[in-house]
N, C-alpha and C positions, 0 to 999 in steps of 0.2 A: 832305265828299266822300270822304275816306279811309275812313271807316266804311262808306259806301255801297258803295265798291269791294269791301271785304271781304265784304259781304253778297252781292254779285253773284257773287263767287268761290265762296262757300259754297253758294249756290243752284245754281250751275252744276255743282259737284261732286256734289251730291245728285241733280240731274237726270241727270247722266252715269251714275251707278250704276243708276238706274231704266231708262234707255234701253238700257244694255248687258245688263241682266238677261234671261236666256233667257225665252222666252214660256212662260207657264203652260199646263199641260194640264188638261183636264176629263174625269173618268172617272165615268160614271153608276154609282151603287150602288143597292141595294134601298131606300134611304132618303135620297135626295138626292145631289147631285153631290159628288165628291171632287176638290178642286183641288190640283194638284201644281205647286209653284213651285221650280225649281232656283235655287240661290244661287251657291255656289262649292265646288269640290272634293268633299267629302263632306257638304255642308250643303244642306238643302232645307227647305221649309215645306209642310205639308199642311193644308188647310182643309176641314172637313166639318161641316155644320150650324153650330153655334156654337163648335165646337172649332178651335183653331189650334195646330198642333203644329210646333215647331221641332226639327229633328234636327241634333245636333252643331253648334250655332251658332258660327260662326268667320268671321274675315275683317273684323271691325269692325262696330260698330252701324250705320254708314251703309249697309251693304249691305241692311239690312232696312227702309230708309226707304219709307214708303207702305204697308207691310204691317201687318196687325192685330197687336196684342201677343199673345204666346203664352199660351195657357191651359195648355199642357203642353210640357215640354222633355225630350226623350230624348237621353241622352248614352251613347255606346258604350264609350269608353275614356279613359285618362288623358292621352294625348298631346295636344300643343297644337293640332293641327288637328281635335280632337274636343272636348276640354275646354279651352275658351279663356276664362279668367276675365275678361280684358280686354273681350272681346266681350259676355259675359254682363253685366258691369257697365254697359255702354253701352245695354243694352236695358231696357225697362220690364217687369220680371218680378215686380212686386209681387203679382200674382194668379196666378202660374204655379206649377204643380206640377212637380216634377222626378222623373223615373224613371231610375234610374242603377244601375250595379253598385257594390258597396261601395268599391272602390278609387277610384272617381270621387267618391263622397260624402266620403271622407276628405280630398280635395283641394279641395273646394268651399269658398267663403267660409262663415264661421260662420252668417251670416244665411240663406244659401241651403241650408245643411245642414238647417236647421229645416223646410224644405219638400220635402226629398228623400225619396223612397220607394226603398228598396233592393230590387232584384230580381236573383236569381242565375240562371245557366243552368238551364233546365228549369222555371222558375217562371212563373206567370201572374198578372197583376194586371188588374183592370177599372178603367178610367177613363172615366166619363161615356159608357157604351155602347160603348166601344172596348176590345176584349180585346187585351192585350199579353203576348206570350210571349217570354221571353228565351231565346235560342239561342246555342250556342257560336260563338266566333270566335277563331281562333288560327293560329299558324304551324306548319309542318312542316319538319323533324322537331321533335318536342317536346324542347327542351333547356333547361337551367337559365338560359342567357343569351338566350332567345328574346325578340324584340321584342314579341311578343304571346303570352304564355303562356296555355294553356287555363284558363278559369275567371276570369281577371281582368276581361275585357271582355265585353260582350253584343252579339250581333246581336239583331234583333227581328223577330217576325212579328206584324203588327197585323191584327186583323179589324175592318174599318171598313165598316159597312153591308153585310156579306156579302162584301166584297172582302178577300182575304188579301194583305197587303203585306209583302214581305221586305226587310229592311235588313241588308246583310251585315256592316257594321262592317269592321274591318281583319282580313280572314281570308285564309287560303290555301285551296287546293282540298281541303276537309276532308269526311269522310264525312257529317257532320251536314248539310252544305249539299246534297250530292248526294241525300240521303234525303228532302229536303223534297218535299211533294206538295201539289197544288191551290193553287199560288201564282198569283195573278192579276197581280201587279206585283212586280218584283224590282229592287232597286238593288244592283248588283254591282261591287265594287272590282277594280282591276287595275293595280297599279303596283309595279314592282320597285325595290329589293329588299325592300320593306315588306310586300307581300301576295302577289300571284301575277301571272303573265304572261297575255297574252290567250289563249294556247292552253289553259292550265288553266281560265281563266274560261269560255271557250266550251264546253269539254268538260263542265264541271260544269253549266252552263246547259242544255246539250243533254240531260243526264240528268234534272234535276228539272223541266225543261220548263215554265217560266212562260208565261203568255199574253203578257205584255209585260215587257221587260227594259230598264232604263236602265243603260248602263255609266257609272259615276261614279268619283270618287276615282282618277283615272287619271294624275295627275302624279307621276312617280317621280324617281329620282336622275338619270336621263338624259333628262328631259323628259317629254313627253306620250306615253302609249301610243297605238297605232294602233287607234282604236276602229272605224274603217271596216273594217279587217281582222277585228276581233272580230265585227262584224256579219256579214261574209261567212262566217266559220267557223260561226257559229250557224245562219244561214239555209241554208247548203249542206246541213246535216243536218236541221234543223227549220224549213222555210220558213214554217210557221204561227206561229212565235214572232215577235212584233213587236219589233224592236230600235229603240228611240228614242234618237237621237243628239242631245244638247243641248250647248250651249256652257257648260261648267262652269268655264271660265277666261276670263272676259270682258275682263280687262285685258290 
């Protein structure tokens, strides 16, 4: 009876994460649907054709219960909410390819390093029909003690079935983000003091003008950023930009 009770508790915990997980979105591409599944904070899963992409897996393996195992893992930077070895160890990554900046590869487990492809800002790699461009992510002003110095981490622009998907990583309102063009889907961070505030994020989004933007990675030192206000600031300037608000903090 005791073992049975433990099983009930474990099942309830797993079910709870599945129930709390934000609803996935479906985006049509020129070659099948792209499924977008928010997980938590800066973590999400993309599924397209046979490819399953985990972005910055974090929060524990149980958060990915019921989802397909990753064929590709993208990691943006070395901090624990992006490179989380405990979460990686809890996942089935036996058949996963990693695409990471050098600083991340250096901190991965030895076994995972053997499957890691290093890409630096400005470089492009092709993975199974998906073009992946590494773009800068960093704090301003550029200082020696910056939390996110230029060149250490990667943002990414993915071309998936003709859809261009921008993943900001931990960045501030940098020129390289403002200069992006033809972005269909953008994941943009906004949490002080680590990245930028909602005013900076909205101003940048209004300049590079993505078709759809997901505010994510919005838990900062003083709690959650006001993403409703971010949405208003974007749409008051660019009403054609679709701002999708998801619950990235389900617990």
